[in-house]
DORO-175228 format. One line per 4 residues: number of its first residue (from 0); their letters; for each residue x, y, z of N, C-alpha, C. Coordinates in steps of 0.001 Angstrom, whole numbers. Example, Ala and Ser with C-alpha at 12.3 -4.5 7.8 and 13.67 -1.06 7.14 Angstrom:
0 = AS = 13190,-5690,7800,12300,-4500,7800,13200,-3300,7800 | 12850,-2250,7080,13670,-1060,7140,12900,30,7870
This chain:
0 = XXXX = 111819,67031,83339,112351,68043,84232,113662,68552,83655 | 113790,69882,83531,115003,70473,82974,115896,70873,84132 | 116951,70124,84347,117859,70414,85448,119287,70359,84969 | 120155,71066,85662,121577,71000,85375,122221,70057,86370
4 = XXXX = 123530,69831,86206,124225,68914,87102,124193,69402,88543 | 124127,70721,88741,124094,71277,90095,122693,71277,90693 | 121713,70874,89891,120349,70844,90378,119532,72059,89984 | 120144,73061,89364,119408,74269,88974,118301,73911,87991
8 = XXXX = 117090,74322,88310,115933,74030,87485,115469,75329,86831 | 115786,75484,85550,115515,76742,84854,114023,77017,84733 | 113241,75981,84435,111800,76169,84248,111138,76619,85545 | 111399,75888,86624,110763,76224,87889,111335,77492,88500
12 = XXXX = 112591,77820,88207,113156,79087,88677,112430,80258,88036 | 112150,80142,86742,111397,81189,86074,110003,81340,86654 | 109369,80205,86941,108027,80238,87527,108064,80871,88916 | 109070,80501,89723,109181,81038,91077,109426,82542,91047
16 = XXXX = 110248,82996,90099,110532,84427,90004,109282,85203,89610 | 108484,84647,88699,107220,85294,88335,106302,85381,89549 | 106250,84303,90321,105413,84279,91527,105889,85348,92508 | 107201,85495,92646,107769,86484,93562,107330,87893,93171
20 = XXXX = 107334,88175,91885,107058,89524,91407,105581,89812,91179 | 104717,88826,91399,103296,89073,91258,102798,89996,92363 | 101738,90718,92061,101148,91617,93045,100248,90813,93978 | 100849,90156,94937,100104,89334,95887,99801,90143,97142
24 = XXXX = 99291,89493,98155,98997,90178,99417,100254,90445,100237 | 101395,89874,99815,102664,90232,100440,103093,91596,99916 | 103574,92465,100795,103944,93816,100370,105423,94133,100608 | 106156,93202,101229,107547,93465,101571,108407,93820,100380
28 = XXXX = 108185,93136,99249,109008,93401,98062,108686,94750,97440 | 107501,95306,97736,107167,96640,97241,107740,97725,98139 | 107808,97465,99447,108386,98430,100372,109911,98394,100355 | 110478,97221,100078,111932,97061,100027,112295,96446,98685
32 = XXXX = 112257,97253,97607,112495,96704,96267,113863,96061,96142 | 113944,95103,95218,115161,94330,95059,116262,95159,94400 | 117465,95025,94915,118648,95564,94256,119603,94409,94016 | 119828,94078,92764,120662,92932,92406,122116,93358,92394
36 = XXXX = 122899,92754,93290,124280,93158,93463,125229,92022,93097 | 126387,92390,92582,127402,91399,92241,128271,91005,93410 | 128070,91642,94584,128876,91343,95764,127995,90775,96862 | 128552,89828,97587,127796,89243,98687,127678,90217,99856
40 = XXXX = 128729,90953,100119,128740,91919,101209,129526,93146,100770 | 129014,94320,101115,129685,95561,100734,129055,96716,101489 | 129690,97881,101376,129133,99094,101950,128228,99775,100925 | 127251,100503,101422,126390,101288,100547,126108,102629,101213
44 = XXXX = 125858,103646,100407,125562,104978,100924,124094,105065,101311 | 123827,105537,102514,122450,105724,102953,121999,107121,102572 | 120677,107312,102496,120127,108608,102113,120548,109675,103106 | 121005,110810,102575,121472,111920,103386,120751,113169,102904
48 = XXXX = 119901,113756,103735,119105,114891,103277,119971,116101,102953 | 121142,116228,103619,122026,117340,103314,122537,117247,101882 | 122918,116034,101463,123362,115852,100082,122233,116161,99105 | 121007,115823,99505,119868,116013,98618,119480,117487,98514
52 = XXXX = 119585,118224,99633,119071,119586,99678,120140,120667,99507 | 121369,120383,99945,122411,121408,99888,123033,121465,98500 | 122387,122206,97619,122871,122331,96245,123496,123700,96046 | 124649,123756,95404,125329,125046,95217,124464,126031,94444
56 = XXXX = 124612,127299,94779,123968,128375,94027,125065,129268,93448 | 124707,130096,92479,125695,130957,91850,126682,130167,91009 | 126177,129374,90070,127052,128492,89284,127462,129120,87950 | 127158,130400,87790,127595,131085,86571,129113,131148,86542
60 = XXXX = 129703,130769,85412,131162,130696,85297,131675,131839,84420 | 132684,132527,84917,133354,133557,84119,134415,132900,83237 | 134696,133446,82081,135723,132863,81199,137052,132688,81918 | 137646,131535,81747,138950,131251,82332,138912,130834,83782
64 = XXXX = 137723,130701,84361,137611,130283,85759,136972,128903,85826 | 137231,128159,86907,136664,126807,86998,135182,126827,87339 | 134528,125728,87039,133137,125551,87436,133053,125328,88943 | 131905,125618,89504,131708,125362,90935,131746,123856,91189
68 = XXXX = 132199,123489,92357,132262,122075,92736,131681,121918,94139 | 131311,120715,94459,130812,120427,95802,131254,119035,96203 | 131404,118857,97507,131807,117556,98042,130633,116908,98755 | 130444,115601,98517,129374,114852,99153,129740,114539,100605
72 = XXXX = 128781,114684,101501,128943,114228,102875,128320,112837,102969 | 129167,111837,102962,128674,110467,102851,128534,109809,104224 | 127476,109049,104390,127337,108143,105523,127034,106777,104947 | 127541,105736,105582,127456,104406,105006,126905,103398,105997
76 = XXXX = 126403,102321,105442,126075,101121,106187,126559,99959,105336 | 126420,98757,105826,126867,97593,105056,125742,96575,104956 | 125739,95841,103859,124831,94707,103724,125653,93435,103667 | 125052,92333,104083,125713,91030,104057,124668,89987,103681
80 = XXXX = 124615,89625,102411,123599,88688,101929,123841,87292,102496 | 122757,86660,102939,122832,85320,103505,121832,84405,102806 | 122153,83119,102804,121336,82131,102104,120036,81883,102862 | 118917,81990,102152,117597,81745,102727,116823,80854,101774
84 = XXXX = 116111,79884,102300,115365,79013,101396,114509,78006,102125 | 113755,77234,101340,112830,76241,101882,112690,75099,100876 | 112560,73873,101385,112451,72681,100545,111046,72093,100664 | 110476,71749,99509,109173,71082,99473,109305,69818,98631
88 = XXXX = 108922,68647,99169,108998,67408,98398,107739,67166,97579 | 107912,66467,96467,106774,66002,95664,106864,64481,95624 | 106038,63831,96412,106058,62376,96495,105557,61765,95181 | 106134,60649,94783,105741,60004,93526,104267,59632,93512
92 = XXXX = 103750,59147,94641,102335,58793,94688,101445,60031,94604 | 101924,61143,95158,101159,62388,95091,101148,62943,93663 | 102283,62810,92977,102385,63326,91615,101366,62652,90693 | 101102,61365,90914,100202,60623,90035,98764,61137,90096
96 = XXXX = 98449,61891,91144,97086,62416,91274,96836,63581,90322 | 97907,64147,89789,97771,65305,88901,97721,64847,87448 | 96883,65478,86672,96777,65120,85261,98067,65428,84526 | 98677,66567,84851,99942,66971,84257,101000,66919,85341
100 = XXXX = 102105,66229,85107,103109,66050,86150,103680,67384,86628 | 103740,68384,85743,104295,69669,86144,103373,70404,87108 | 102098,70085,87094,101184,70754,88015,101570,70476,89464 | 102043,69260,89730,102488,68921,91087,103709,69750,91475
104 = XXXX = 104615,69961,90510,105811,70762,90782,105452,72229,91007 | 104554,72762,90180,104155,74155,90339,103462,74372,91680 | 102651,73410,92102,101994,73513,93405,103028,73526,94531 | 104068,72696,94399,105125,72659,95409,105880,73982,95459
108 = XXXX = 106136,74575,94291,106850,75848,94257,106029,76944,94914 | 104724,76934,94679,103876,77940,95313,103924,77817,96836 | 103940,76577,97340,104026,76383,98794,105364,76877,99329 | 106433,76550,98631,107764,76980,99075,107903,78498,99003
112 = XXXX = 107388,79085,97910,107476,80536,97757,106695,81265,98837 | 105581,80683,99268,104811,81295,100341,105644,81402,101607 | 106449,80374,101879,107317,80391,103059,108421,81429,102899 | 109058,81461,101723,110152,82398,101483,109655,83838,101561
116 = XXXX = 108525,84111,100926,108001,85475,100936,107494,85874,102322 | 106939,84937,103059,106480,85227,104414,107645,85678,105290 | 108765,84967,105179,109934,85338,105970,110505,86690,105538 | 110490,86953,104232,110934,88265,103759,110009,89358,104289
120 = XXXX = 108716,89088,104312,107738,90054,104828,108042,90407,106282 | 108348,89405,107082,108640,89641,108495,109922,90447,108673 | 110909,90242,107783,112137,91025,107852,111862,92500,107579 | 111056,92774,106556,110726,94161,106245,109916,94783,107376
124 = XXXX = 108947,94024,107892,108113,94531,108996,108969,94863,110220 | 109987,94062,110497,110857,94315,111640,111589,95643,111488 | 111987,95995,110264,112649,97280,110041,111672,98435,110229 | 110434,98245,109761,109416,99283,109928,109108,99500,111407
128 = XXXX = 109141,98422,112190,108822,98505,113611,110007,98919,114470 | 111165,99101,113855,112358,99463,114621,112168,100816,115291 | 112837,100991,116403,112673,102226,117174,113078,103485,116439 | 113899,103354,115401,114360,104539,114679,113288,105151,113784
132 = XXXX = 112211,104421,113512,111144,104925,112643,110184,105773,113479 | 110070,107068,113171,109181,107928,113961,107719,107651,113662 | 106872,108001,114603,105445,107777,114413,104617,108663,115308 | 103327,108736,114988,102377,109490,115799,101075,108716,115844
136 = XXXX = 100398,108770,116972,99133,108065,117148,97985,109059,117105 | 96956,108819,116276,95815,109739,116221,95154,109889,117582 | 94732,111118,117889,94065,111361,119173,92711,110663,119236 | 92046,110555,118090,90789,109804,118001,90952,108727,116940
140 = XXXX = 90692,107485,117314,90877,106375,116385,89943,106527,115184 | 90394,106031,114049,89654,106231,112808,88334,105469,112788 | 88261,104330,113461,87000,103589,113495,86064,104106,114587 | 86481,105156,115287,85629,105806,116278,85336,107242,115846
144 = XXXX = 85356,107471,114554,85166,108815,114005,86475,109304,113444 | 87248,109994,114251,88600,110378,113884,88671,111310,112673 | 89889,111733,112392,90141,112639,111260,91318,112107,110450 | 91105,111042,109692,92230,110422,108981,92948,111360,108017
148 = XXXX = 92221,112245,107330,92874,113146,106379,93783,114133,107111 | 93297,114715,108202,94111,115652,108979,95320,114949,109595 | 95116,113734,110100,96236,112973,110678,97290,112686,109610 | 96812,112305,108427,97731,112018,107322,98486,113270,106908
152 = XXXX = 97795,114387,106772,98453,115627,106354,99541,116042,107335 | 99280,115876,108630,100288,116217,109636,101510,115316,109510 | 101267,114027,109248,102385,113093,109082,103203,113425,107834 | 102545,113825,106766,103255,114188,105540,104109,115430,105760
156 = XXXX = 103584,116421,106481,104380,117621,106771,105630,117260,107563 | 105483,116390,108561,106642,115961,109350,107625,115183,108478 | 107093,114384,107560,107925,113600,106643,108756,114545,105768 | 108099,115552,105191,108807,116492,104316,109838,117301,105091
160 = XXXX = 109452,117737,106291,110383,118533,107098,111620,117732,107471 | 111462,116438,107629,112586,115605,108046,113466,115114,106925 | 112940,115091,105698,113712,114487,104602,113864,115371,103373 | 112976,116351,103214,112987,117148,101995,112243,116492,100859
164 = XXXX = 111674,115326,101105,110896,114591,100102,109511,114296,100654 | 108586,114019,99760,107251,113605,100165,107140,112095,100067 | 106333,111472,100911,106108,110035,100751,105361,109780,99452 | 105674,108676,98799,104951,108304,97574,104214,106977,97723
168 = XXXX = 104312,106373,98918,103678,105074,99155,103022,105065,100530 | 101797,104589,100579,101040,104469,101828,100629,103010,101962 | 101081,102358,103038,100827,100936,103229,99971,100724,104464 | 98942,99875,104321,98039,99604,105444,97505,98186,105330
172 = XXXX = 96997,97672,106422,96377,96351,106421,94967,96435,105853 | 94394,95282,105575,93029,95241,105078,92059,95805,106108 | 92316,95587,107395,91435,96106,108442,91358,97630,108391 | 92518,98275,108244,92538,99736,108179,91853,100213,106905
176 = XXXX = 92133,99540,105796,91518,99924,104527,89998,99823,104599 | 89499,98770,105225,88043,98594,105331,87397,99752,106091 | 88089,100259,107112,87561,101410,107859,87543,102648,106974 | 88618,102865,106213,88670,104038,105344,87642,103964,104225
180 = XXXX = 87422,102762,103698,86437,102618,102621,85049,103112,103057 | 84772,103017,104356,83444,103370,104865,83444,104630,105728 | 84599,105257,105860,84691,106433,106727,83893,107587,106126 | 83103,108248,106949,82180,109271,106442,82902,110406,105726
184 = XXXX = 84077,110812,106221,84765,111937,105583,85263,111593,104187 | 85603,110315,103953,86033,109904,102613,84837,109672,101709 | 83831,108977,102245,82655,108678,101437,81987,109969,100979 | 81985,110971,101841,81330,112230,101519,81961,112915,100305
188 = XXXX = 83261,112713,100110,83953,113337,98985,83511,112748,97649 | 82926,111562,97681,82540,110882,96441,81021,110826,96250 | 80268,111567,97078,78813,111405,97053,78186,111874,95745 | 78848,112760,95021,78302,113224,93750,78974,112561,92548
192 = XXXX = 79776,111546,92818,80437,110806,91741,79694,109506,91488 | 80184,108742,90545,79582,107451,90223,80259,106306,90972 | 81121,106652,91925,81812,105630,92714,80885,105148,93817 | 80485,103879,93756,79572,103324,94755,80329,102759,95960
196 = XXXX = 81450,102103,95675,82265,101498,96730,83706,101946,96533 | 84314,102487,97578,85676,102987,97466,86673,101846,97368 | 87795,102118,96683,88882,101160,96557,90209,101840,96838 | 91308,101108,96650,92639,101645,96946,92943,102887,96110
200 = XXXX = 92500,102899,94843,92768,104053,93981,92073,105301,94514 | 90875,105131,95072,90142,106267,95631,90827,106806,96888 | 91343,105900,97717,92089,106341,98900,93311,107143,98469 | 93996,106686,97417,95168,107393,96918,94798,108801,96466
204 = XXXX = 93647,108948,95801,93225,110277,95357,92887,111179,96535 | 92189,110633,97520,91808,111436,98682,93045,111947,99417 | 94008,111074,99628,95195,111448,100390,96297,112051,99510 | 96029,112134,98214,96964,112743,97262,98359,112100,97374
208 = XXXX = 98365,110798,97250,99621,110041,97293,99612,109069,96112 | 100752,108899,95425,100753,108104,94193,100310,106658,94356 | 100650,106033,95496,100391,104595,95594,99896,104212,96980 | 98831,103442,97003,98322,102855,98244,98448,101344,98131
212 = XXXX = 99099,100721,99102,99281,99271,99129,98472,98706,100285 | 97631,97737,99976,96834,97077,101013,97417,95694,101259 | 97931,95494,102462,98565,94224,102830,97511,93270,103356 | 97537,92035,102869,96491,91097,103254,96964,89833,103938
216 = XXXX = 98263,89716,104205,98770,88474,104786,98571,88424,106305 | 98348,87198,106780,98127,86943,108203,99282,86120,108783 | 99351,86114,110112,100330,85282,110806,99691,84662,112034 | 100257,83535,112443,99841,82881,113685,100703,83464,114798
220 = XXXX = 100086,84245,115674,100851,84938,116712,100938,84157,118017 | 100159,83086,118167,100198,82298,119401,101370,81326,119367 | 101963,81088,120521,103049,80117,120623,102518,78718,120339 | 103429,77851,119876,103032,76485,119536,102412,75790,120749
224 = XXXX = 101279,75137,120524,100604,74424,121589,99514,75222,122289 | 99477,76551,122052,98456,77397,122656,97306,77628,121680 | 96229,78198,122168,95075,78479,121320,95469,79384,120166 | 95011,79024,118981,95380,79777,117783,94944,81237,117888
228 = XXXX = 95819,82134,117416,95516,83563,117382,96046,84118,116068 | 95156,84283,115093,95549,84731,113761,95371,86244,113673 | 96436,86939,113307,96408,88398,113199,97017,88833,111880 | 96652,90032,111441,97252,90582,110235,98675,91042,110543
232 = XXXX = 99588,90721,109648,100997,91041,109869,101196,92535,110095 | 100494,93366,109317,100739,94811,109364,99837,95538,110356 | 99017,94796,111105,98282,95360,112227,97450,96575,111872 | 97433,97566,112767,96628,98761,112538,97499,100014,112444
236 = XXXX = 98707,99850,111919,99570,100986,111618,99456,101343,110138 | 99700,102595,109818,99782,103059,108435,101213,103529,108201 | 101852,102988,107180,103257,103284,106901,103350,104220,105701 | 104017,105341,105885,104304,106275,104801,105780,106146,104447
240 = XXXX = 106067,105952,103182,107464,105766,102785,107702,106361,101408 | 108968,106602,101125,109383,106979,99772,110100,105769,99193 | 109538,105211,98140,110010,103950,97586,110035,104046,96071 | 111189,103720,95486,111334,103737,94032,112016,102446,93608
244 = XXXX = 111369,101664,92768,111941,100409,92281,112812,100710,91073 | 114087,100889,91310,115025,101262,90257,116369,100615,90539 | 117158,100318,89502,118500,99759,89732,119516,100790,90201 | 119097,102036,90347,119986,103088,90844,120072,102989,92360
248 = XXXX = 121216,102570,92873,121380,102369,94308,121313,103680,95077 | 121634,104812,94428,121608,106100,95100,120227,106743,95099 | 119255,106137,94415,117899,106687,94413,117325,106616,95829 | 116622,107668,96269,116071,107666,97630,115081,106524,97845
252 = XXXX = 115379,105669,98807,114523,104541,99148,114573,104328,100647 | 113419,104087,101244,113401,103799,102670,114112,102482,102969 | 113836,101459,102151,114392,100128,102373,114824,99530,101034 | 115739,98581,101114,116173,97818,99949,116366,96361,100339
256 = XXXX = 116103,95472,99386,116452,94067,99548,117624,93791,98620 | 118802,93576,99186,119981,93279,98391,119966,91795,98023 | 120134,91500,96745,120122,90124,96252,121466,89857,95577 | 122203,88897,96114,123496,88527,95532,123232,87659,94304
260 = XXXX = 123466,88227,93133,123062,87557,91896,123854,86282,91634 | 125104,86244,92050,125924,85057,91773,125328,83811,92403 | 124606,83980,93500,124036,82822,94195,122510,82864,94202 | 121928,83725,93360,120472,83850,93347,119922,83900,91936
264 = XXXX = 120548,83186,91043,120024,83090,89686,120913,83686,88631 | 121552,84819,88955,122475,85419,88016,121815,86091,86831 | 120481,86177,86816,119773,86833,85718,119113,88112,86237 | 118955,89088,85340,118400,90371,85742,116968,90262,86246
268 = XXXX = 116235,89248,85774,114824,89156,86130,114528,87992,87067 | 115544,87418,87697,115337,86297,88609,115857,86674,89997 | 114981,86634,90982,115367,86954,92356,115390,85733,93260 | 114927,84588,92759,114967,83336,93497,115351,82223,92526
272 = XXXX = 115922,81157,93052,116269,80014,92211,115647,78759,92791 | 115396,77800,91910,114893,76492,92316,115924,75449,91942 | 116261,74610,92901,117160,73478,92667,116366,72203,92941 | 116409,71279,92020,115621,70052,92132,116550,68848,92247
276 = XXXX = 116183,67917,93100,116979,66712,93272,116067,65585,93739 | 116478,64368,93470,115678,63189,93814,116147,62594,95129 | 115192,62249,95969,115475,61586,97236,114829,60201,97170 | 115629,59198,96818,115099,57855,96633,114588,57240,97933
280 = XXXX = 115142,57674,99078,114730,57084,100352,113259,57345,100651 | 112746,58463,100181,111339,58791,100440,110537,58857,99143 | 111140,58349,98048,110484,58291,96742,109866,59642,96370 | 110699,60669,96433,110211,62021,96167,111226,62803,95356
284 = XXXX = 110716,63763,94632,111566,64798,94047,111425,66015,94929 | 112542,66580,95328,112516,67725,96226,112923,68985,95467 | 112195,70059,95745,112485,71351,95142,112916,72315,96251 | 114104,72857,96094,114629,73829,97060,114538,75215,96431
288 = XXXX = 113733,76080,97041,113606,77463,96596,114452,78326,97526 | 115344,79115,96960,116242,79884,97821,116754,81135,97110 | 117279,82033,97883,118026,83173,97360,118953,83676,98464 | 119884,84541,98080,120900,85051,98987,120657,86548,99147
292 = XXXX = 120093,86963,100289,119604,88330,100415,119939,88961,101761 | 119750,90274,101808,119793,91021,103059,118853,92209,102903 | 117955,92397,103872,117005,93503,103834,117534,94611,104752 | 117669,95810,104190,118309,96896,104928,117504,98191,104837
296 = XXXX = 117654,99011,105866,117148,100381,105822,118154,101229,105064 | 117730,101843,103968,118637,102660,103165,118318,104147,103279 | 117231,104477,103967,116885,105876,104187,115959,106009,105375 | 116527,106121,106575,115694,106154,107783,114801,107386,107821
300 = XXXX = 115162,108438,107078,114328,109638,107034,113154,109495,106076 | 113119,108393,105333,112149,108222,104262,111028,107263,104645 | 110783,107109,105941,109694,106270,106413,109137,106864,107700 | 107833,106843,107827,107145,107375,109001,105856,106600,109189
304 = XXXX = 105356,106528,110450,104160,105726,110720,103087,106539,111415 | 101854,106167,111114,100724,106510,111950,100381,105230,112706 | 100570,105226,114009,100470,103990,114784,99101,103858,115447 | 98641,102609,115545,97410,102275,116273,96258,103193,115874
308 = XXX = 95922,103174,114598,94863,104069,114114,93474,103508,114397 | 93392,102248,114848,92102,101640,115156,92014,101318,116651 | 90788,101164,117140,90609,100836,118558,90960,99381,118804
């Protein structure tokens, strides 16, 4: 095991970071891309459509005169990164069951990462569900016929009118995607093609949007002790957003996940860290997966929903 005196485990941290960035059924990191910051808490500029659209005209300069100038109308919010993490033990007797000792550690990291990513997913979902995010409900549900293309086009027009930008990301649950894959209006568009079964790329072409994300994670919605009730985290809403994964903090983004690098790995490609330590009382090696983050809305005009599209 490669560890430092503080417990930092470079090998498992690299593995955990790769797991974080994999294209899994979690979609929170795609809707709220990571921004690695050197400060734990600070102010940031939120998207302002006036700054984006109000561009000076008549910039021709006469000799001896100054160039045109403009002043930004800034609005701000603040982020405050907080420590989040989960510990998974690897018991010595359990480790012996694995042919390679590292396999037990990798399995533990996957379990811990599932918890960390699940909590991040819920944070992003809470922002999407906030009252400030506008939405519209189709008059006829999509699984009862409906007009998904017309509903989508209306939402895109409202999105553009409100922000000056078009959405570039469409996020939906597997349940919604399954309905669209079989919806007659979509299937009919491909009847003369060689496409037998529609996929996410086909939905993107139909709706003329660069990226379609299908969320597949579930949650237990019943209170502890009650009959189990497993539901999809993203339900039957469709989320339209403008999302760009870039280190440019001023780039238009609906949401961002701020990661304090000093306490979250300190490397450009690491968003989580693993710290390993031995607990002799329970004869286990414990792996703590954690990072210091805050998930924020960075452009409230850059997200819109189609709500309750299914019956």
